C-alpha positions in Angstrom: 0.0 0.0 0.0 1.3 3.4 -1.0 2.2 5.7 1.9 -0.1 8.8 2.1 1.7 12.0 1.3 2.3 14.5 4.1 1.3 18.1 3.5 3.9 20.9 3.7 2.4 24.4 3.8 4.1 27.2 1.8 3.0 30.4 3.7 2.7 33.1 1.2 0.1 35.6 -0.2 2.2 35.8 -3.4 0.6 33.5 -5.9 3.5 33.9 -8.4 6.0 32.6 -5.8 3.6 29.8 -4.9 3.2 28.7 -8.5 7.0 28.7 -9.1 7.6 26.5 -6.1 4.5 24.3 -6.9 5.9 23.8 -10.4 9.2 22.7 -9.0 7.6 20.5 -6.3 5.5 18.6 -8.9 8.6 17.4 -10.7 10.0 15.7 -7.6 9.2 12.3 -6.4 8.6 13.1 -2.7 6.2 11.8 -0.1 5.0 15.4 0.5 2.4 17.5 -1.2 2.5 21.3 -1.1 -0.4 23.6 -0.2 -0.6 27.3 0.0 -1.4 29.0 3.4 -2.1 32.7 3.5 -1.9 32.8 7.3 -0.6 36.2 8.4 3.0 36.5 9.3 4.8 39.3 11.1 7.5 41.0 9.0 10.4 43.0 10.5 12.8 45.5 8.9 16.2 43.9 9.3 19.6 44.0 7.6 19.5 40.4 6.2 17.0 38.3 4.3 17.7 35.4 6.6 16.8 37.4 9.7 13.5 38.5 8.1 12.6 34.9 7.0 13.3 33.4 10.4 11.3 36.1 12.2 8.3 35.5 9.8 8.6 31.7 10.3 8.6 32.0 14.1 5.7 34.5 14.0 3.3 31.7 13.0 4.6 28.9 15.3 1.7 27.2 17.0 -0.8 28.6 14.6 -0.5 25.9 11.9 -0.4 22.1 12.3 2.3 20.3 10.4 5.4 21.3 8.6 5.5 24.7 6.8 8.0 27.1 5.2 8.3 30.7 4.1 10.5 32.1 1.4 11.8 35.6 1.4 13.9 37.1 -1.3 15.7 40.4 -2.1 17.1 42.1 -5.2 20.5 43.6 -4.7 22.1 46.1 -7.2 25.7 45.7 -6.1 27.2 48.1 -8.6 26.5 51.1 -8.6 23.8 51.0 -5.8 25.8 49.2 -3.0 23.2 46.5 -2.6 20.0 48.7 -2.8 17.1 47.8 -2.6 18.1 44.5 -0.8 15.8 43.8 2.1 13.6 46.7 1.0 12.9 45.2 -2.4 9.1 44.9 -2.0 8.7 48.5 -0.8 11.0 49.8 -3.5 9.1 47.8 -6.2 5.8 49.2 -5.0 7.1 52.8 -4.8 9.5 53.4 -7.7 9.3 50.1 -9.6 11.6 48.7 -12.2 11.7 52.1 -14.1 12.8 53.9 -10.9 15.7 51.5 -10.4 16.8 51.9 -14.0 16.6 55.7 -13.6 19.3 55.4 -10.9 21.8 53.8 -13.3 24.2 55.8 -15.5 26.5 53.1 -16.9 24.6 49.9 -17.7 27.8 48.2 -18.8 29.3 48.3 -15.3 26.3 47.0 -13.4 26.4 44.0 -11.1 23.3 42.6 -9.3 22.0 39.5 -7.6 18.9 38.0 -6.2 19.0 36.1 -2.9 16.3 33.7 -1.6 16.0 32.2 1.8 13.6 29.4 2.6 13.0 28.9 6.3 11.4 25.5 7.1 9.7 24.4 10.3 9.8 20.6 10.1 7.3 19.2 12.6 8.4 15.6 12.8 11.7 16.7 14.3 10.5 20.1 15.7 13.4 21.7 13.9 14.0 24.8 11.9 16.2 24.8 8.8 17.3 27.5 6.4 18.2 27.0 2.7 19.7 29.8 0.7 20.1 30.5 -3.0 21.9 33.3 -4.9 21.9 34.1 -8.6 24.4 36.7 -10.0 23.8 38.9 -13.0 23.6 42.4 -14.4 20.9 44.9 -15.2 19.1 45.3 -18.6 19.0 48.8 -20.1 15.2 48.6 -20.5 12.3 46.7 -19.0 11.9 43.5 -21.0 9.7 40.5 -21.0 6.2 39.6 -19.9 6.9 36.6 -17.6 8.0 36.5 -14.0 7.2 39.2 -11.5 8.9 41.8 -9.4 12.3 42.9 -10.7 12.5 40.0 -13.2 12.1 42.3 -16.3 15.4 44.2 -15.5 17.6 41.3 -14.3 19.9 39.4 -16.7 21.2 36.3 -15.0 24.9 35.4 -15.6 23.9 31.9 -16.9 21.6 33.3 -19.6 22.9 36.9 -20.1 20.9 37.8 -23.2 17.5 37.4 -21.6 15.9 38.9 -18.5 14.2 36.6 -16.0 10.9 37.9 -17.4 11.9 36.6 -20.9 12.5 33.1 -19.6 10.0 30.2 -19.3 9.2 29.2 -15.7 11.3 26.1 -16.2 14.3 28.1 -17.6 14.0 30.5 -14.7 13.8 27.8 -12.1 16.9 26.1 -13.5 19.1 29.2 -12.7 17.2 31.3 -10.2 17.9 32.0 -6.5 14.5 30.4 -5.6 15.3 27.3 -7.6 18.7 26.9 -5.9 17.2 27.3 -2.4 14.4 25.0 -3.4 16.8 22.2 -4.5 18.5 22.3 -1.1 15.1 22.0 0.6 14.2 19.0 -1.7 17.6 17.3 -0.8 16.7 17.8 2.9 13.2 16.3 2.5 14.6 13.3 0.6 17.1 12.6 3.5 14.3 12.7 6.1 11.9 10.6 4.1 
């Protein structure tokens, strides 16, 4: 008799993030199924994505039965903006957007940027918290390009596919090189080991 799959909740109100992770999850042969939970988390302003992710995870402890995880990410323009917007990515996206970031750049040939994702998992069978990180390096496009993805995807050119922005890639192509995909693969590895 086949073992019933355990549910792991992805706590997010961002349907784009959930669909990216769900797409990755369905390709894996795991004894877990993923469901979205929009339970309210508490977010803090902090200097690192990891600190924000762990605080959000701990803010829902005891409010959800089973294992669950959150994912937090940031977009960092290393040159010339010294890592801005970083942990303030969501606020900056909602205020000045992609165009506002591009307006801050003078020399597009000298840009360096990266996305960082942190998945914080509360794994109930062991009552443990684990953190999985992923980073993707790249540069900035001179213009907003593509219709896929979300957030800063239309202005980010990943180093592995430097001629197309994240927004010009298919979901599968993006997941193969993205920060979220890298963090996700570490989570999958952990789930396989505990199965």
